[in-house]
MARRO-412186 format. One record per atom (N, C-alpha, C, O): y, z, x. Coordinates in steps of 0.02 Angstrom, whole numbers, plus 32768, in hexadecimal, padded with zeros to 4 digits. Each point is the difference from the previous one (the first is absolute). Example, Ala and Ser with C-alpha at 12.3 -4.5 7.8 and 13.67 -1.06 7.14 Angstrom:
7EE481868294/803B80007FD3/803C8000802D/7FFF80218034/80367FBB7FBA/803B8003802A/803780257FD9/803780088019/
//
This chain:
66661D911463/7FFB80027FB8/7FC87FD17FE9/7FFB7FC88018/7FDE80507FBA/7FC97FD77FE6/801B7FCC7FD0/803580097FE2/7FA67FC08017/80147FCA7FD3/7FF580137FB7/7FE180327FF1/803A7FA57FE4/7FF9800C7FB8/7FB87FF17FEA/7FDC7FDA8020/801280447FA9/7FBE7FF67FE3/80067FCA7FCB/802D80027FD6/7FA67FCE802C/80017FC97FCF/7FF6801C7FBA/7FD9802E7FF5/804B7FB67FDC/7FFF80187FBC/7FBA7FFD7FE1/7FEF802A7FD6/7FE97FA6803D/7FBB7FFB7FE6/7FD6803D8015/7FD780187FD9/803480008063/7FDC803B8018/8012803D7FD6/7FD480277FEC/806C7FE18005/801780387FD8/7FE67FF97FB8/7FE880317FE3/801C7F938001/7FE77FF37FBC/7FB680117FFB/7FEC80247FD3/7FED7FC3805C/7FB8800D7FFF/7FF0804A8009/7FD2801A7FE0/80558009804A/7FF58047800A/800E80277FBF/7FDB802E7FEF/805B7FC07FEE/801180217FC1/7FC97FF57FCC/7FEC802F7FDE/7FFC7F94801C/7FCA7FF27FD0/7FC080268013/7FDE801A7FD4/80137FE8806C/7FC580248017/8005804B7FF1/7FCF801F7FEB/806C7FFD8020/800A80477FF2/7FF7800F7FB5/7FE180317FEE/803B7FA47FE8/7FF580097FB8/7FB67FFF7FF0/7FE7802C7FDC/7FF67FA3803E/7FB87FF97FF4/7FDA803E8019/7FD6801B7FDD/803B7FFA8060/7FDE8039801E/800B80407FD8/7FD6802E8001/80637FD67FDC/800F803B7FD8/7FE77FF97FB8/800F802A7FD5/7FCC7FA1801D/7FE17FF87FBF/802B7FDE7FCB/7FF280057FC5/80437FD98051/802C7FDD7FD1/7FF37FB68003/80077FE08034/7FE580047F93/7FF77FB87FFB/803E7FE17FE0/8021801F7FD7/7FEE7FA4803E/803A7FDF7FE3/7FF87FF87FB4/803180017FDB/7F927FF7800E/7FF37FFB7FB8/801580407FDC/80187FFE7FC8/7FDE803C8059/8016803F7FE3/804B80007FF3/801880177FCC/800D7FCF8065/80497FFD7FF9/80137FCD7FCB/802D800C7FD8/7FB17FBB8028/800F7FCC7FCE/7FF580197FB9/80237FEC7FD2/7FAC803F8024/7FF4801C7FBE/803B80297FE8/80137FFF7FC5/800B80268068/803C80277FEF/80397FD17FEF/8024800A7FCF/7FE47FC28059/80357FCF7FF4/7FF77FE17FBB/80307FF97FDA/7F937FF58016/7FF27FE27FBE/801480317FC8/80207FEC7FD0/7FCC80528038/801080327FCC/804C80097FF8/801880097FC8/800C7FF3806F/804980097FFE/80237FC47FE1/803380087FDF/7FB37FBB802C/80247FC47FEB/7FE57FDD7FC2/80237FD97FE1/7F9F8035800B/7FE37FDA7FC7/802780087FBF/80007FD17FD9/802180678019/802780047FC2/803B7FCF7FFE/80197FF07FCA/7FFD7FF98070/803C7FD68003/7FF27FB78012/802D7FD77FFD/7F96801A8013/7FED7FBE801A/7FC17FE97FDC/7FC980118016/803E7FCA7FB3/7FC67FF07FD6/7FCB7FD58023/7FC680017FEB/804C7FDB8048/7FCF7FD58022/7FE9801D8043/7FE47FDC8029/802780647FE1/7FEE8020803F/7FB48001800A/7FDB800E7FD1/80107FE3806B/7FB980028012/7FF7802C803D/8030800F8024/7F9380057FE8/7FF18026803D/800C7FD5803E/8013801B8034/7FE37FA47FC7/800E7FD48039/804A80038014/80108002803B/801B7FFE7F93/80488005800E/800F80438021/80288003802F/7FB980317FB8/800B8043801D/7FE780048047/8021801C802C/7FA57FC77FE2/7FE480008044/802E7FD9802F/800C80158038/800C7FB27FB1/802D7FD8802A/803E80288011/80187FFE8039/800380257F96/803C8027800C/7FF3803A8031/802A800D802B/7F9E80147FCE/7FEE8036802F/7FFA7FE38047/801A801E802F/7FC57FAA7FD8/7FF97FE18042/80447FED801E/800C800B803B/80207FD97F9B/80427FEC8018/8029803D8016/80227FFE8034/7FDC80367FA5/8024803D8011/7FE7801D8042/802780198029/7F987FE37FE2/7FE2801B803D/800F7FD4803D/7FEE80128038/80347FB67FBF/80167FD88038/8043801A801C/80167FEA8035/800B80437FA8/8040801B8015/7FF780328039/7FDA80307FF9/80477FC3803E/7FF9802C803B/801280487FF1/7FDC802E8015/805B7FDD7FC7/801580457FF2/7FCA80267FDC/7FF4803B800E/7FEC7FA47FC3/7FCB80217FDB/7FC3800D802C/7FE180357FFD/800E7F9B802D/7FC88009802F/800E803B802F/7FD48029800B/80697FDA800F/80118037802D/7FFB80437FDD/7FE58030801B/80357FD47FA8/7FFD803E7FDA/7FB880147FF2/7FEE803B8005/7FE87F957FEA/7FB9800F7FF5/7FE0801D803E/7FDD80327FFD/802F7FAE803B/7FE28017803F/801880478012/7FD880298016/80687FE47FE2/801B80438010/7FE280347FD1/7FE780348016/801B7FBE7FA9/7FE780307FCF/7FB780108008/7FEB803A7FFF/7FED7F918009/7FB8800B8008/7FF180258041/7FD5802C8001/804F7FC48033/7FF680248040/800E804A7FF8/7FDB802A801A/805B7FE77FC3/801080477FF5/7FCA80227FD7/7FED8039800E/7FF97FA67FBF/7FC9801C7FD9/7FC3800C802C/7FE080357FFD/800F7F9A802D/7FC58007802B/800980378034/7FD18025800D/806B7FE1800F/800D8036802F/7FFA80447FDE/7FE5802F801D/80347FD57FA6/7FFB803F7FDA/7FB680117FF2/7FED803B8003/7FEB7F937FED/7FB8800D7FF4/7FDE801E803D/7FD280287FFA/80457FC48041/7FE3801A803E/8024803E8019/7FEF801B8035/80427FFD7FA5/8025803C8013/802C7FF7803D/800C80308025/800D7F937FE6/80257FF1803D/804C80017FF8/80247FF18030/7FF680217F96/804880067FF8/801580478012/7FD9802F7FF7/80637FD88021/80198044800F/801280237FC0/800D7FE07FCD/7FF480628035/801480287FC6/804C80027FFD/801F80018036/7FFF80017F93/7FE280037FBE/7FF07FBC7FE1/7FE87FFD7FC8/80257FCD805D/7FF27FBD7FE6/7FB87FF87FEB/7FF17FE37FCB/7FE18038805C/7FB97FFB7FF0/7FF3801C7FBA/7FDE7FE17FD7/803C805A801C/7FF4801F7FBF/80227FDB7FC8/7FE57FFA7FC9/80577FED8043/80247FDA7FCD/7FDA7FC17FEB/7FF97FF27FC5/7FEF7FE9806D/7FDC7FC17FF1/7FBC80107FE3/7FEB7FE17FCF/7FF3804F804E/7FBD80137FE8/800280167FB7/7FD47FEE7FD9/805E80398015/800680197FBB/80207FCF7FD1/8001800B7FC3/801A7FBE8057/80277FD17FD8/803680267FD9/80087FF97FC3/801B80308062/8034802B7FE5/80307FD97FD4/801B7FCC8014/7FEF804C7FAF/80287FDC7FCF/80477FF18015/801B7FCC7FED/800480608039/80467FF68014/80067FE18045/80387FFB801B/7F917FEF8002/80007FE18043/802A7FC07FFD/802F7FFA8027/7FC17FD87FAE/802A7FC67FF2/80007FC88033/80157FC87FF0/7FD58044804D/80007FCB8033/7FD07FC77FEE/800D7FC68011/7FBD804B7FCE/7FD07FCD7FEB/80207FD17FCD/7FF97FC38005/802A805A7FCA/80227FD67FCE/803A7FD9801F/800C7FC67FEE/801780598041/80387FDE8021/7FE97FC38026/801F7FCB7FFC/7FAB803B8029/7FE47FC88025/7FEC7FC87FD0/800F7FC5800B/7FCE804D7FC0/7FE97FCF7FCF/803A7FE07FDA/80017FC47FF4/803080647FF9/80397FE77FDA/80287FCD8028/80187FCE7FE4/7FEF803D805C/80227FD0802A/7FE07FBC7FFF/80227FCD8009/7F9D80327FEC/7FDB7FC08000/800A7FD87FC0/7FF57FC38001/801F805D7FC9/80087FDB7FC1/80467FE47FF5/800A7FD87FD3/8025803D8056/80457FEE7FF3/800E7FB57FFF/802F7FEA7FE0/7FA97FEF8043/80097FB88001/7FED7FDC7FC0/800D7FC57FF8/7FD680607FD9/7FEA7FE17FC2/802780197FC3/7FEB7FF77FC7/804F80268046/802E80117FCA/7FF280417FDC/7FD08023800F/805C7FEB7FC2/7FFB80407FDC/7FC080057FD7/7FE880377FF5/7FFD7F907FF6/7FC280047FDA/7FC7801B802B/7FD680267FE8/80297FC88058/7FCE801B802D/800B804A800D/7FD180278005/806E7FEC8000/80118047800C/7FE9802A7FC5/7FE180348009/802F7FB67FBA/7FEE80287FC5/7FB47FFE7FF5/7FE380327FE9/7FFD7F978027/7FB77FFC7FFB/7FE080308032/7FCF80217FF0/804C7FE1804C/7FE780308032/800580477FE5/7FD080278005/80697FEB7FDF/800980437FE5/7FCD800F7FCA/7FE580387FFD/800E7F987FD8/7FCE80087FCB/7FBA800B801F/7FDC802D7FEB/80137FAA8046/7FBE8006801F/7FF980418026/7FCA801F8001/806B7FF78020/7FFE803F8024/7FF6803A7FD1/7FDC80308010/80427FCD7FB6/7FFB80367FCF/7FBC80007FDC/7FE280347FF5/80077F907FF8/7FC57FFC7FD4/7FBF7FF18024/7FCA80057FE1/80387FEA805E/7FC37FF7802A/7FCB7FD67FDC/7FCC80197FEC/80437FA7800D/7FD47FD17FDC/7FCC7FE2802F/800F7FF3803A/7FB580037FAD/7FCC7FDC8024/7FED80218042/7FF7803D8004/80047F9B8030/7FEC80178043/80308035801A/7FED802A8029/80517FD57FC1/803180328016/7FE980467FEC/8006802F8027/7FDF7FD77F9C/7FE780417FE9/7FC48016802B/7FFA803B8010/7FDB7F968001/7FC680108029/801680178046/7FE1802D801D/80547FB57FFD/801880118043/8029803F8003/8008801E8035/80137FF77F93/802C803A7FFF/7FDE803B8023/7FCC80177FE9/80518000804D/7FE28032802B/7FEA803E7FDA/7FCC801E800F/805A7FF47FBF/7FEF803D7FDC/7FC27FF87FD4/7FE580327FE7/80037F918010/7FC87FF57FD3/7FC37FE18021/7FCC7FF97FDF/80387FF58060/7FC87FDD801F/7FED801D8043/801880358014/7FBD7FA8800F/7FEC80138043/802C7FDD8033/80177FC87FF4/7FF380578045/80297FE28034/8049800E7FF2/8013801C7FCD/80167FCE8061/804980087FF9/801E7FBB7FF7/7FF97FD4802A/802880247F9D/80207FC07FEF/8048800C7FEA/80197FDE7FD3/80078052804C/804480127FED/802E7FC48001/80287FF67FD3/7FD27FE18061/802A7FC58006/7FE07FC47FDD/80237FD77FE2/7F9B80238022/7FDF7FC47FE6/80097FF67FB6/800B7FC87FEA/7FF0806D7FEE/80087FF67FB7/80447FE47FF0/80077FD57FD4/802C80428050/80447FE67FF4/80087FBA801B/80247FD77FE2/7FBC801A8056/80047FBC801B/7FDD7FCE7FD2/80177FC77FF8/7FB1804C7FEB/7FDE7FD47FD0/802D7FF67FC3/80057FC87FE6/801B806C8003/80307FFA7FC9/80397FD18013/80187FD97FD7/7FFD802A8067/80357FD48019/7FEB7FB77FFE/80267FD57FEB/7F9E801D802C/7FE67FBB8000/7FFC7FE87FB7/80157FC87FF1/7FCF80617FE4/7FF87FEC7FB9/80447FF57FDF/80097FCF7FDD/8025805F802F/80437FFA7FE1/80247FC2801A/80217FDD7FDA/7FD880158066/80207FC4801D/7FE27FC17FE3/80247FD17FEE/7F99802E800D/7FDE7FC57FE3/80137FF77FB7/80097FC77FE9/7FFD806F7FF2/80147FFC7FB9/80487FE77FFB/80107FD77FD6/801C80428055/80457FE98000/80057FB68011/80277FDB7FE2/7FB18011804E/7FFF7FB98014/7FEB7FD47FC5/801F7FCC7FF3/7FAE80497FE8/7FE97FDB7FC5/80377FFE7FCB/800D7FCB7FE3/8013806D8011/803480027FCD/80397FD08010/80187FDC7FD4/7FFD8023806B/80367FD28013/7FEA7FB77FFB/80267FD67FEA/7F9E801C802B/7FE77FBB7FFE/7FF77FE97FB8/800D7FC67FF0/7FDC80677FE4/7FF67FEE7FBA/80437FF07FDF/80067FD17FDA/802D80568036/80437FF37FE5/80197FBC8017/801D7FDA7FD9/7FD880168067/80147FBF801B/7FDC7FC87FDA/801E7FCC7FF1/7FA2803F8002/7FD87FCE7FDC/801B7FF57FB9/80067FC77FE9/800B806F7FF4/801C7FFA7FBD/80437FDB8001/800E7FD87FD3/801B8036805F/80417FDD8005/7FF67FB6800D/80247FD67FE4/7FAC80188047/7FF27FB9800D/7FE87FDD7FC1/80147FC87FF2/7FC180597FE9/7FE87FE37FC1/80397FF57FCF/80037FCD7FDE/802A8064801E/80397FFA7FD2/802E7FC68015/80187FDA7FD6/7FF38020806B/802A7FC9801A/7FE07FBC7FF2/80227FD17FEE/7F9C802C801A/7FDC7FC17FF3/80037FEF7FB6/800B7FC67FEE/7FED806C7FE7/80047FF47FB8/80467FEB7FEC/80087FD47FD6/802A804B8047/80467FED7FF1/800F7FB98017/80267FDD7FDF/7FBD800F8059/80097FBC801A/7FE17FCD7FD2/801A7FC87FFA/7FAF80497FE6/7FDF7FD17FD2/80277FF87FC0/7FFD7FCB7FE0/80288068800C/80267FFE7FC2/803E7FD48005/801A7FE87FCE/7FFD800E806F/803E7FD98009/7FF77FB77FF4/80307FDA8006/
//
């Protein structure tokens, strides 16, 4: 049996695959900003970038990215068996495996990440719209959903952290009043 792969190797491979497929972390951070700015008055792109980077440190998300991108790349080369090849190539609406893989990745960030993922999957914001297989070049059946997953997770992470920050401020203010 072969030994385990160091997490840094997997992390770097996932980032490289995103880059190779034309996805910049800034593209994802822009989506995060759009999703969270109505609720977070002091939100900055730096906060969004930090959240995207932190989310991409999660092994489950890295694994899902690698699997999804690999399936897209195999489909581009016509290497999947039928009918899977046609399903992935066409980004068949009822296929659902792409969303299932991506949805599993957001579960660690709560219901806000799940609902944000659903919104992004439906409305195809930013780079997600560009990647949508039905509208662009190449096959990104899995990648558009995985990018939505990263963005939704990062947005959920920000929402939870912002709530924690507000509670700490309230506790500090209450302590001063005593």
